[in-house]
N, C-alpha and C positions, 0 to 999 in steps of 0.2 A: 264548792271549792273556792278558795281564796284567790283573788286576782294578783297576789304578790308572789306566786310560786315562780321560782327561777329568777326573780329580780333581785339585784344586789343593791342594798341601800347605801347612801353616802356614809363613808367611814367603815364600810364592811367589805370584805372580799370573800365571796362564796360561803356565806353563812358564818364567817368568823369576823370579829372586830379587827380592824387594822391595828397592828402594834406600832409603837413609836417609830421604829425604823421605816416601816412602810409609809407612815404618814409623812415623815421627813423627806423620803425619796419623792413622794407625790408633790410636796411643796417645791422641791428643787426641780422637778420636771416642768413645772409651770414657768419658773424663771429663777435666775440666780438669786441667792439671798445671803445675807450676812449671818454669822453664827447667832448673833443677838436676835435677829428677826426670827430665825428658826426656833430659838428657845422661847421667845414670847408666844409664837403661834402654837407650839407644842404644849406649853403650859396652859394656854387658854383652852386647848382641846381636852384638858383634864389629865394629862400624863404626869407621872411622878417625876420629881426633880432628879433623882438619882438615875432613873431610866433615861431621861432626856440627856443628862450629862454623858453617860456611857455611850449613847447612840451618837451624839455630836462628836465625841472624842474619836469614835471609830470612823465616822464620815470624814473627819479632819485628817486622820491618819492615811486614808486612801485618796485624799485630795478632792473630795466632793464638796467639802466645806473649807473655803480658803478666803478669808476676809480681804487679803491683799489682791488676789485675782479678781474677786467680786468688785472691789472698789475701783480697780483699774478699768475693768470693763464698763462699769457704770459711768465713770468719769469720762472715758473716751467717747461714749455715746452722747453724754450730756454736752460735751464741748463740741464734738464734730457734727453731730446731727441736730441738736437743739440750739446750739450757739450760746450755751450758758457760760457765764463768767465764773471765776474762781470761787467767789463767795457763795453762789447758789449751789455749786457742786459740793463744797465743803459742808454746807448746811444740810443738804439732802443725805449725804453719807453719815453725818453725825446723827441724824434722825433715824437712820437705819441701824445704828448701834456699832458703827465702825469706830475703832479707837482713834484718838487724836493723832497719835504717832503715824498710824497707817494712812490716815487722811492727808497729813502734811506731805508724806513721802510720795504718795500716788498723785495727788493733785499737782504738786510741783512738777513732777515728771511729765504728766499729760499736758499741762498748760504750756510748759517749755517746748514740748514737741510740736504743739499747734501754733507756735509763734506768739508774738507780742499781743497782750490783751487789748491794747488800744486798736491794733489792726483788726483783730477779730470783731471788736465792737463796731468799728466803722463798716466792716463788710456786712455785718448783720443789719446795721442801720440803713445802709444803702439798699439792701434787699427789701426793706419795708417802705422806702420813700414813695413809691408809686401809689401806695394805698392812701397816702396823705396829700396827694397833689391838689385836691380841691379845697383843702383847709387853709385858713389864715396862717401865716408863718408862725405866729406865736402859739397858736393852738397845735399846729403840726409839731413844733419843737417840743411842747409839753408832752404830747402823746408819745413821741419817739423817745424822749428822755426817760419817761416813766417806764416804757417798754424795756429799755436797756437796763434800767435800775432793777426791774423785777427779774430780769434774767441774770442778775448777780454781778453786774459791772459797777465799780465804784462811781460815786457821783461825778467826780472830775472827768473820768473816762466817758461816762454817759453823756455829759454835757458837751464835750468836745466832739464826740462821734455824731451826735444829733446835729450839732451846728454844721459840721463839715458835710454830712450827708444831705442836708437840706440846702446847703450852700448859702447860708445866711451869716451875716456878720455878728460880731459880739454885742452890738447895740440892741439887736432884736432878741437875742437869747440871754 
């Protein structure tokens, strides 16, 4: 007797293959996704385009696929929890297939709610300063500036926040 009796393989449910709807719901159960992300994943799983479109239209109609809500949730987490700047959030949402119009709307709202970008960058820089205390001022400045730039803050904002957080004058930085 085979050792696979009663086991359900990946992509199957009790002996039958998952349909596109089940697969989409499974992907959404893991985390929120944009419509474009779902479409890419379902296409790569081998489902037909017409089937995918119909399923995504149904899920959109009942509110399970909503790019604006997804983008808002993603942006709020990125800004509030990860301390990311506007550029990083915009870039990540664009990579997830969210439309430019939706990105502009949501990121503007979220970043305005969270206060001035310069203040957020300074708060993030100050939270990192203790990690750099043993470093030479120039090296610490470079590391902090790079960190802020990678988090999506503009160069001028990153420069000023790093300088203020390290309490160094403009001649060092």
